[in-house]
C-alpha positions, -999 to +999 in steps of 0.1 A: +000+000+000+028+024+009+044+017-025+013+030-043+015+063-024+050+068-038+044+056-073+009+069-081+015+107-080+045+108-105+028+083-128-004+104-128+015+136-134+034+120-163+001+108-179-015+142-176+016+159-192+017+133-220-020+139-228-014+177-226+014+174-252-006+151-274-036+173-274-019+207-273-032+219-307-068+209-299-065+226-265-053+259-280-079+258-307-106+252-282-094+282-262-095+304-293-130+292-302-142+300-267-125+334-269-141+342-303-176+333-290-173+360-263-153+385-283-170+410-307-141+406-332-121+376-341-087+362-330-066+339-352-034+320-343-011+304-369+010+280-348+013+274-311+036+255-288+029+247-251+058+247-226+046+233-193+081+229-177+100+260-189+086+283-161+070+256-139+045+259-122+034+284-148+025+271-183+036+291-213+020+292-247+041+305-276+016+318-302+029+327-337+011+348-363-016+362-339-041+383-357-069+403-340-098+416-361-122+443-351-152+423-364-160+388-378-162+399-414-141+375-435-121+400-457-114+427-430-078+438-422-064+429-388-061+457-362-032+438-345-007+414-361+019+399-339+046+376-353+054+360-319+034+363-287+038+345-253+008+338-230+013+324-195-009+312-167-006+294-134-013+257-132-018+256-095 
């Protein structure tokens, strides 16, 4: 029983991080979709990379080619265009 208390937390943490890496694009796209539902304009992100260990316990998201539009019209010009942007949040 004592062995389970030692082994279980690191194994669980490893599984959560593995799933996070595997699904990182889907997680970021879901966050953008949720943001676009609440936002009057539209936000687009080209590529993104999640770094859970670089600034642990904070999680960093490197977003490239971030475009923010004033409205949801398809052919409008972006009001903000960032080549590289870092977003961070606390995990705990």
